[in-house]
N, C-alpha and C positions, 0 to 999 in steps of 0.2 A: 547466619546471614542468608537472605533469600535473593535468588536471582532466577526468575522463571518466565517463560513465555507462554501465555495462554491464547490459543487460537479457537474462537467461537465458531459454532456451526453457523456459517455465514452465507449459505447457498453458493452462488458463483462468485461471491466477493470475499473481502477481507474484513475481519474485525478482531483485533488482537489487544491483549492487556499485558503489559510488562509489569511484573511484580518484582520489587527489590527493597533491599534494606533490612532493618531490624525485624526479625519474626514477630516481636511484640508490638511493633508499630510500622507495618510495611508501607511502602510508597507505591504509587500507581502511575503509569503512563498509559493512556488509552490511545490506540492507533486505528483509526477508521471504525465505520459502523455498519458496513455491509450494505447490500441493495435493499429495495422495498420488501418489507415483511420481516426482515431480520431485527428491527427495533423491538417489535413485539415478542418475537419468538425467542431471542437469546440475548440481545444487546442490553435492553433495559432490565430484564430479569436479573442478569448477572451483575449489573451495576447496583441494582437495588439490594441484591444479597451482600455485596461488599459493603454498601453503606450501612446495612443493618449491623454488620460485624465491626466496622472500623470507623464509623462517623465520628467526627470531632465536633462537639457542640451542634450536633444534628446535621452535619454535612460531611460527605466523604471527600477528603482531600485528593485531588487529581492534579499532580505536578504538571503534566502536559496533556492536552488533548490534541492529537496530530491527525491531520488529513494528509495522507501520503501524496495524493495527487488528484487530478480533476474528475475521475471517473465516478458515475453514478453508483457503481457497486462497491465504492469506498465511502462516499460522502453521504449517501441517502440516510442511513441510520442515524448519523450524527445530526443531520438537518431535522430529522424527525424528533430527536431528543430535544433540540433547541426550541423547535415549535411548541412541543409540549410544556416545556419549562416556561416560556414566554406566556402561554395561555394561562398557567396556574400561578404566575408570579404575584398577582395581587391577592391570591387566596392563601398561598403558603410559601415560604421561603424555599428556594431551590435547594434540593438535597445533595447537590454536589458543589464543591468548592473547586472550580477549575482555575488554576493559577495562570495559565496562559493557553491560547489556542495557536498551534502551529499550522499555518495553511498558506500556500502560494496559490492565490486565485488566479484565474485565466487572465484577468485584467493586469495583474501584477507581471505575468510571465511575458506577455507580448506587448504591453503598453497600449499604444494607440489601436483604436478600431475594434475592440472586443465586442461592443454592442452592434457595430455594423456587421461584423462577421456573424454573430448570432442570427441577425435578421436575414443576412444574405443566405446562409446555409439552411435556415428553416424554410425559406421560401423556394430554394432551388429545386427540390423534387417536383413541386406543383408547377414551376415554371417550365421545367424540362418536359413533363407530361403534357402541358398545354401546347408545347411546341412540337409534340410527337417526336421528341428526341430520344436518344439512347439513355438508358439508366445511368446514372453517375458512377464513376469508377472508384467510389471510396468503400471502405469496409465497415462502416457502422461507427467508426470512431467520431466521425464528424458530428453525427447526431448526439452523441453523448457530450461533446464539447458544447454544442448549442444548449443542452440541458444544464451543463455544469456552469455556464456563464451566469445564468439566473440563480442556480443553487449556491454558488460561491458568494454572490452578492447577498443573498438572503441569509446565508450563514454569518457573514460579517456583521449584518444588521442585528441579527439575533444576539450574537456574541457581545456586541455593544450594548445591547439592551440588558443583558445578563451581567455586565461589568467584566467580561473576560477580556484580558489584554492580548492583542494579537501579536504573535512572534516577539514576545517580550525580551528574550535573550539576544535578539538580533536587531534591537532598536526600532521594531515595528516594521522592518524592511523584509525583502526576500530572504528566504532561507536558501543559501547557496554555499558551495564549496569552492575554494581557490580564491585567488586574487589577493593574497596577502598572508599566505601561510595556512596551516591546518585550522579549520574552524571547529573548535571544541566547546561543549558546554558541560559544566559539572552540576549535578543535581544530587546533593548529599554524597553518598559513596559512589554514585554512578557517573561514568564519563561517556558522553555521546560525541562522536566525531561525525560531522556531516561529510558524506562521501559524494553525494550528487543531490541536486543537479550542479553542473560545473558552471561557474560564473561565465567563463569565456563563451560557453555553448549558449547560454542565455542571452548574452550581449549580441552574439551573432544571430540568434534567432530573432531578437527584437529588430535588428537592422534589416534582416531578410523579410520580416513580416511587413514592416513599413513599405518596403519595396514592392512586395506582392500586392498590397492594398492599392498602391499607386498604379502599378502596371496593369492590374486587372480592373481598376476603377470600380472597386467594390463588386466586381462580378455582375455586371448589368445584364448579361445574357446567360443562357443555360450552359453553354460550353465553357464560359469563363468561371461560372459557379463550380462546375465539376472540377476545374483546375485548382481552385482554391480549397475545395474539400479534400482533394488528393494531397495537397500541400499540408493541411492540417494533420491528416493521417500519418504522413511521413515524417513530420518535423515536430510540431507542437506537442503532441501526445507523448512521443518517445522520450522527450527531453524533460518532462515535468516531474517525475517522481522524486520524492525526497527519500534518500537512501542513508541510513544510519548504522554506524558501528557502535554497539553498546558494549561497555566493558566494566566488570566488577569482579573483584576477588580473583583475579587471574583467569576469569572466564570471558568469552567474547561471543556476541550474537551479531550477525549481519542481517539487517532488516531492509529489504529491497523494493517494497512496494510493487509497482508494475514496471520497473526500470528495464531498459534494454541492457542485455548482458555485457556488450562492449563498452558501454557508458559506465557501468558499475566498475569493471576492470580498470578503465581509464581513471576514474575517481580514486580508486585504491592506490594506483600508482602515483597520482599527484600528491596524495596524502602520505606517501612514503610507507605504505602498509603492504605493498606487493612488489616483489622483486621479479626480475626476469628468470631467475635461477630456481627459486623455491616457491611452492604454492603457499598461499595463505591458509592457515589452519584456524578454523573457528569452531566453537562448540555448537552453535546453532546457525544454520543458513535458512532464512525464510525464502522459499523459491520465488523467483520473479514471476508475475503475472499468472498466478494460479497454477504454476507448473507447465505453462505453455511451452512448446518446442519452438515457437516463433520468436521468442525474445532471447534465446540462448543458443549456443553452439557447444560442441565438445570441449573447445578450449576453455569455456567458462568454468567447467567442472574440473578440468585438469589443473586450473590455477587456483581454485578455491575448494578446499576440502573441509568437510564438516563431519562432527560426530552425529549430529542430528540435522536432518532435512525436514523443514515444516512446509506443508503445502495446503492451501485453502482453496477448495473447488469441489463442485458437486457434479461435474460432467457437462455442464452447459458450455458450449463452443469447443467441446472435446478437450476440456481442461479438468484435471491434470492430464497431460498427454503421455501415453505409454513410452513414446520415443524419448521423452525427457528422462524417464527412469533408466532407459537403456544407455543414455549418454553418461548418467551417474555410474552406472555399473562399469561401463568401459573405462572411465577415469579412475575407478576405485576397485580393481579386480581383486584385491585382498579382502573386500568386504568390511566388516566390523563397524558398520554404521546403521542408523535407524531412520526410516522415512516415516514421518507422522502425518496422518491424513485426517481431514475433518469429516470425511465420509467414508463408509465401507462399501456402499453401494452407490452407482452413479448413473446419471441420465445418459441415455443414448448408447452408441455402439461401443464406447470405450469400456463399458461395464463388462463386456465379455472378455476383455483382456485383463483389466485390472483386478477384477474379482478373483480369478484363480491366482494371480501374482501375489496378492495380499494373503490368501489362504495358505499359499505355499511357503510363506516367509514370515509367519507369526512367531513370537517367541523371542528369545534373547539373540543379539547379533553374534555371529560366529565367524571364524576364519573363512575367508572366501565367500561369505554370504552375507547379504544384507538382511535387515529385519524390516517388516512393514507393520506399523501399529496404527490402526484406525480408532477413531473416536467411538467409544461405546454408544449404542443407539439412543440410550435414555439420558446421555449426558449432554450438557450445553456446550461442552468444549473439550479439547485435548490440551494437557499442560506438559511442558517439558521443563523439569527442574535441573538446574545446574549445581545449586548448592543445597540449602535446606528445602525440604518439600513444602509446597503450598497445600495446606490441609483444610482450608476454609472455603 
């Protein structure tokens, strides 16, 4: 039986493939496609290689194509893929059989006002500059949300044109946790539990969003535009990531997207997977937000222990953060775990810290020490095998 997580070289983004099932007929879940450039560099080449080996009647079966959340560094590669498939649709049949697209678009998350928000935020910097006002106090997330409104809509249109059913196992509605018990989906031998986003958080978000739009009257002036942008940074983005617990053959993976650590913990508690007394032990933890220390605190790693930590990031925005690895080491003083990285050398100042750390801890994990395993430079990805090895 196969149960493996593959993390592609996806620059500062995420692009994952979950392999599972019969080694003679493996099944695939594709999660995110990375930012601009990743489609040509790694995402499409790896999908084509899988299709060449495992296509059925000329198409690679993909059980789920999942967009974990709104950000461009997760959705862009998938949007590039669908654009190319649409372009060539009348020339050749698509080489991929995507059974369902899992995606919570921005319109779905906040309900009313998505288009108005995009227009408001896109115009805000120019409006502020024209008024000789101060720079808006947002951190760049709002710009990505503006882009993602259009990207999400375009992806939905492309998916419809390709015959991909959106959120099929959820009746075409939002993918959320809570509100009537544990939300689980069975795909062959694989069990997926939706940990986040939480239903009550999204309902609260939608109500707050309607209130924000009314109170700021769609942000007619620069000052109010900045307030709306700050609200997006603090609320919409942090609540949107789809978090899944994948289980097969007694092994478990926790796939976190860019979710905030406290919301992951709350979702695990709500699902009855995390107690106040004992940490949750998983075999693989995909670190939230590319290993950023802004999404997690020490308590996150104290309450979730993993044999394998997987982090996708090339140093942009100082991710993965050396401080995150320090938190893991404090929570796991006995060592015996491995950190898998999609890069061995990083952009910017963090390379001076992470390079020696990786070099000093290569090899097999031992007592009191972690192991750091970076993707080989000529490889498209790093793969963590929990059962049979992926050899294709």
